[in-house]
Structures are given as structure tokens and as C-alpha cells.
C-alpha positions as CSV (number, residue, x, y, z in Angstrom):
1,M,-0.3,-0.1,-0.1
2,S,1.4,3.4,-0.5
3,T,2.0,6.5,1.5
4,A,-0.7,8.2,0.1
5,E,-3.2,5.1,0.6
6,Y,-2.0,5.4,4.1
7,D,-2.6,9.1,4.4
8,R,-6.1,8.4,3.3
9,I,-7.0,5.6,5.6
10,D,-5.7,8.3,8.5
11,V,-7.9,11.5,7.0
12,M,-11.2,9.2,6.5
13,Q,-10.3,7.6,10.3
14,E,-10.3,11.0,11.6
15,L,-13.5,11.8,9.4
16,E,-15.5,9.3,11.5
17,Q,-14.8,10.7,14.5
18,E,-15.1,14.2,13.7
19,V,-18.7,16.3,14.3
20,N,-17.9,19.7,12.8
21,V,-20.6,19.8,10.1
22,P,-22.3,23.3,10.3
23,V,-26.2,22.4,11.7
24,G,-29.1,24.1,10.5
25,D,-28.8,28.1,9.9
26,V,-25.4,29.6,10.4
27,Q,-24.3,33.8,10.9
28,V,-21.6,34.9,8.5
29,E,-18.6,36.5,9.8
30,M,-17.3,37.7,6.6
31,E,-17.9,36.9,2.8
32,A,-15.6,37.2,-0.3
33,R,-17.5,37.8,-3.5
34,D,-16.2,37.2,-6.8
35,I,-12.3,38.2,-6.1
36,S,-9.8,38.7,-8.6
37,V,-6.5,39.3,-8.7
38,W,-3.6,40.3,-10.5
39,F,0.4,41.0,-9.2
40,G,1.5,43.3,-12.4
41,K,-0.4,41.8,-15.8
42,R,-0.5,38.3,-13.9
43,K,-3.6,37.0,-13.0
44,V,-3.0,34.8,-10.0
45,L,-6.3,34.3,-8.6
46,E,-9.7,34.6,-10.9
47,G,-14.0,34.6,-9.0
48,V,-13.0,33.5,-5.9
49,N,-16.6,33.3,-4.0
50,I,-16.3,32.5,-0.1
51,A,-18.1,32.7,2.8
52,F,-17.1,32.7,6.4
53,P,-19.4,30.8,9.4
54,K,-19.1,32.8,12.6
55,N,-17.2,31.0,15.2
56,S,-16.0,28.4,12.6
57,V,-12.6,27.4,11.5
58,T,-12.6,27.4,7.9
59,A,-9.1,25.5,5.9
60,L,-7.8,26.4,2.5
61,I,-6.3,24.0,0.8
62,G,-4.6,23.1,-2.3
63,P,-1.4,22.6,-4.2
64,S,1.6,25.1,-3.7
65,G,1.3,28.5,-6.3
66,C,-2.7,28.3,-6.2
67,G,-3.3,31.3,-4.4
68,K,-4.5,30.2,-1.6
69,S,-2.2,33.0,0.6
70,T,-2.9,35.5,-2.0
71,F,-6.5,35.1,-1.2
72,I,-6.5,35.0,2.8
73,R,-4.5,38.5,2.6
74,T,-7.0,39.7,0.6
75,L,-8.9,39.7,3.6
76,N,-7.6,42.1,5.7
77,R,-5.9,44.1,3.4
78,L,-2.6,43.1,3.5
79,H,-2.9,41.9,-0.7
80,E,-2.2,46.2,-1.1
81,L,0.5,46.4,0.8
82,I,2.3,44.6,-2.2
83,P,3.8,47.2,-5.0
84,G,1.8,46.7,-8.4
85,A,-1.1,44.4,-7.2
86,A,-4.2,45.0,-7.9
87,L,-8.0,43.4,-7.1
88,A,-11.6,43.4,-8.3
89,G,-14.5,42.0,-6.3
90,S,-15.4,42.6,-3.0
91,V,-15.0,41.6,0.7
92,M,-18.0,42.0,3.0
93,Y,-17.3,42.3,6.8
94,E,-19.6,43.7,9.3
95,G,-22.3,44.9,6.1
96,K,-19.4,46.8,4.0
97,D,-16.6,46.4,1.6
98,I,-13.2,46.3,3.7
99,Y,-12.1,48.3,0.4
100,D,-14.2,50.9,0.4
101,R,-11.9,54.2,0.5
102,D,-14.0,55.5,3.6
103,I,-12.5,52.1,5.5
104,D,-9.3,52.4,7.9
105,P,-6.9,49.1,6.8
106,V,-5.4,49.7,10.7
107,H,-9.1,49.5,11.7
108,I,-9.7,46.0,9.6
109,R,-6.5,45.0,10.1
110,L,-6.9,44.9,14.2
111,Q,-10.6,43.7,14.1
112,I,-9.4,40.7,11.0
113,G,-5.8,39.8,12.7
114,M,-3.5,37.8,10.8
115,V,-1.2,34.9,11.9
116,F,2.2,33.9,9.5
117,Q,3.9,31.0,8.5
118,K,7.1,31.6,9.9
119,P,6.7,33.0,13.6
120,N,7.8,36.7,14.2
121,P,7.4,37.8,17.8
122,F,9.3,41.0,18.7
123,P,12.6,38.2,19.7
124,S,14.1,40.7,22.2
125,M,11.2,42.0,23.4
126,T,10.0,40.4,26.8
127,I,7.6,37.8,26.5
128,R,4.6,40.2,28.1
129,G,5.2,43.2,26.2
130,N,5.1,41.5,22.7
131,V,1.7,40.6,24.3
132,L,1.4,43.8,25.0
133,S,2.6,45.5,21.6
134,G,-0.3,45.0,19.1
135,L,-2.3,47.5,22.1
136,K,0.5,50.2,22.0
137,L,1.0,50.5,18.3
138,S,-2.4,50.5,17.6
139,G,-3.0,53.3,20.4
140,M,-6.2,50.9,21.9
141,K,-6.7,51.8,25.8
142,R,-7.6,49.0,27.6
143,D,-7.1,48.8,31.5
144,N,-5.6,45.8,33.4
145,H,-2.8,44.8,31.2
146,D,-2.1,42.1,33.5
147,D,-5.7,40.4,32.4
148,I,-4.9,41.0,29.8
149,V,-1.2,39.2,29.6
150,E,-3.2,35.7,31.7
151,Q,-6.3,36.2,29.3
152,T,-4.5,36.1,25.8
153,L,-2.0,33.5,26.3
154,T,-4.0,31.3,28.5
155,S,-6.3,31.2,25.2
156,A,-2.8,30.8,23.4
157,G,-2.3,27.8,25.4
158,L,1.0,29.0,26.6
159,W,0.5,30.7,29.8
160,N,1.3,27.8,32.2
161,E,4.5,27.4,30.0
162,V,5.7,31.2,30.2
163,K,3.7,32.2,33.7
164,D,6.7,32.2,35.8
165,R,8.8,33.8,33.0
166,L,7.2,36.9,31.6
167,N,9.5,39.2,31.4
168,H,11.9,36.7,29.8
169,A,13.1,37.4,26.1
170,A,10.4,36.3,23.6
171,G,13.7,35.2,22.0
172,D,13.8,32.5,24.3
173,L,11.4,30.5,23.6
174,S,11.0,27.9,21.4
175,G,9.8,28.2,18.0
176,G,6.4,26.5,18.9
177,Q,6.0,28.7,22.2
178,Q,7.0,31.5,19.5
179,Q,4.0,31.0,17.5
180,R,1.8,30.8,20.6
181,L,3.1,34.1,21.4
182,V,2.3,35.4,18.2
183,I,-1.3,34.1,18.7
184,A,-1.4,35.8,21.6
185,R,-0.4,39.1,20.6
186,A,-3.1,39.4,17.7
187,L,-5.6,37.9,20.4
188,A,-4.9,41.1,22.8
189,V,-6.5,43.5,20.2
190,Q,-9.4,41.3,20.6
191,P,-10.0,40.5,16.6
192,H,-13.3,39.3,15.5
193,V,-11.2,37.0,12.8
194,L,-8.0,35.6,12.9
195,L,-6.5,34.3,9.5
196,M,-3.5,32.0,9.8
197,D,-1.5,31.5,7.0
198,E,0.4,27.7,7.2
199,P,0.7,28.3,11.2
200,C,2.9,25.2,11.6
201,S,4.4,24.0,8.7
202,A,7.5,25.5,10.7
203,L,7.0,23.2,13.5
204,D,7.9,19.9,15.4
205,P,4.7,17.5,15.8
206,A,3.8,18.3,19.2
207,S,3.6,22.0,18.9
208,T,1.6,21.7,15.9
209,L,-1.0,19.8,18.0
210,K,-0.9,22.4,20.1
211,I,-1.2,25.1,18.0
212,E,-4.1,22.9,16.6
213,E,-5.6,22.2,20.1
214,T,-5.5,26.0,20.2
215,I,-7.0,26.6,16.8
216,R,-10.0,24.3,18.0
217,E,-10.6,26.1,21.1
218,L,-10.3,29.5,19.6
219,S,-12.8,28.7,17.0
220,S,-15.7,29.1,20.2
221,E,-14.8,32.8,20.2
222,I,-14.0,33.6,17.1
223,T,-13.7,32.7,13.5
224,I,-10.3,31.3,11.9
225,I,-9.4,30.7,8.1
226,I,-6.5,28.5,8.1
227,V,-4.3,27.9,5.1
228,T,-2.9,24.7,5.1
229,H,-1.0,21.9,3.2
230,N,-1.7,19.3,5.7
231,M,-4.3,17.2,4.5
232,Q,-4.9,15.7,7.9
233,Q,-4.9,19.2,9.9
234,A,-7.5,20.4,8.1
235,V,-9.4,17.4,9.0
236,R,-8.8,18.1,12.7
237,V,-9.1,21.9,12.8
238,S,-11.9,22.6,10.3
239,D,-15.5,22.8,9.9
240,N,-15.5,24.0,6.4
241,T,-13.3,23.5,3.5
242,A,-12.2,25.2,0.2
243,F,-9.9,23.9,-2.6
244,F,-8.0,26.0,-4.5
245,L,-6.6,24.7,-8.1
246,A,-4.1,26.4,-10.8
247,A,-4.1,25.1,-14.3
248,E,-0.8,25.4,-16.2
249,N,-0.6,29.4,-17.0
250,E,-4.4,30.0,-15.5
251,P,-4.9,31.7,-12.4
252,G,-6.4,30.2,-9.5
253,H,-9.6,29.5,-8.6
254,V,-12.1,27.2,-6.0
255,V,-12.8,24.0,-7.2
256,E,-15.1,23.1,-4.8
257,Q,-16.0,24.0,-1.0
258,G,-18.3,22.7,1.5
259,P,-18.2,21.0,4.8
260,T,-14.9,19.7,5.7
261,T,-16.6,15.7,5.8
262,D,-17.9,16.2,2.4
263,I,-14.7,17.7,0.7
264,F,-12.7,15.0,2.2
265,G,-15.0,11.9,2.5
266,N,-17.7,12.7,-0.8
267,P,-16.2,15.4,-2.9
268,K,-18.4,16.3,-6.1
269,D,-15.6,16.9,-8.5
270,Q,-12.8,14.7,-9.5
271,R,-10.3,16.8,-8.7
272,T,-11.0,17.2,-5.1
273,L,-11.0,13.6,-4.9
274,D,-7.5,13.3,-6.2
275,Y,-5.9,15.8,-4.5
276,V,-7.4,14.4,-1.0
277,N,-6.3,10.8,-2.1
278,G,-2.2,12.4,-2.1
279,R,-2.3,11.8,-6.6
280,F,-1.2,15.7,-7.0
281,G,0.0,18.4,-5.3
């Protein structure tokens, strides 16, 4: 039996234990409508439509180069910081398109936080200072800083590991701890949505498991959108999944989306079936 077939069995066994499918009417937190993206003259995404249910986890899967990371950056206007980047379509949040001229992108990025692939704490700053740095940089005034530090580090699954060394440099932490510190920093400004671009790709299995546990716990309070190449991870943490694909010399697009159990257990498109079975990508 091939490695891909073993992985497929693992995914299916995990699916049998999952109960993540949304039931009944769900409230949409934000929605991408007909999003197309260019870098200069090169079109990299075309016609992406995805609604993200409130207080749930949506996984974005697909081969490298199909536009997943580009797309997730459109959801809090980080995309527009890239020289030569252009966008068509809209991202609806709180009843408005976040790209409207009267919308402050700084406000959007506070409400819709981002965790990147590589942990990026301020290494020479203390653990406590890192958690509070987002508040200071944004000019947000919140009282009870000690409570904020404890609450956000607890939510990020890190408090018990660092509570006795809050004044130590963040650079002293392991990679997995640094990533959870970055999550705590993002949570300190009380976002409604958390974007995560392959947050575990540089971590060991034990650290990955802790991040996944954190994601599931946070999803009861905030909406999470995660890019991942790990199919088992998508099954473990997500309620819904969108499969991206890009044909040769063609922009990326969404082939199929829906409840994670359907995408992995009973996909409608043969290309989805081939991808989750490990036949390409």
C-alpha cells in the first residue's frame, strides 16, 4: 500500500470521529465576493466566492502556487501593500466592503488579525511586552494589562509554560511557543477574525498539536481561516474547507467548497478527490 493510501485511511478514520459540520442556519462573519487578483499584468486568482461562518474554522487547501496565501491576504487588505498588486471584487465584513474608500485599513487589520507561516515575535522584547505590543502600536487603550496578558496567553495555550518568566525575552522561547505567543499578541486587540497562513509548517509535531488544540478552542469565540498543506490537519481543525487549484498558466480558483466531511469524504469533483487522495500536489 502506498504512503498516499495510508494517509487517506488516516484521514477517513479521523473524519468518522469528526462532528464539525454546521447544522441549520449559520451566521456569516465575512464573505469574499468574486475576488480576482493581479500582480502587475499577471492574474493569479479569479472569481473566488467564499462565505465564512461565524465562530468556525475554514481551511483553504490546494497545491503550492494556486493562490491560497494571496487570497487570505485579501481578507484584511494586506494584499494591497504589495507593489503592483490589484484586486477586483469585494470582501464583506460588518455589512460593508472592507475595500471601500471610507474604511480604515488599520481598523480592519485590528478586527481581522493575521498569523504568518514563520513565528514573528519581537525577539528582544519580553514575553509580556510582546503580548501588549499590539495594543500600544494600535493606540488601543485597555485597562488591566496583567489580566490581558494572562487571558490571551491562556487562550493561546501558553500561560502555564511562561507564567513564571513573563519578563524573559521572547527569543528564548521555542518555535512552537513563539507561534503561540504571536497568536496571543493577535488576540490582545480582540479581533473577530483570525487569519492563519500555514501556522504549523515550520513546527515539530508536538508544537503542531498544541497549535491545533488552540485553534479548536478559539473557534468557539472567533472565526478562523487557515491555509494548510496538511490534509490531516484540515480534517482535525476545520468545519469547512475550500479547495483551490490553478491550471498551467491559468489563475487560481476554487474548485469545490463545503463542510470538511464532504470535501474529504464525498467530494463532488474528481480533482478534489484526486488531491485529497494524494494523487497530485
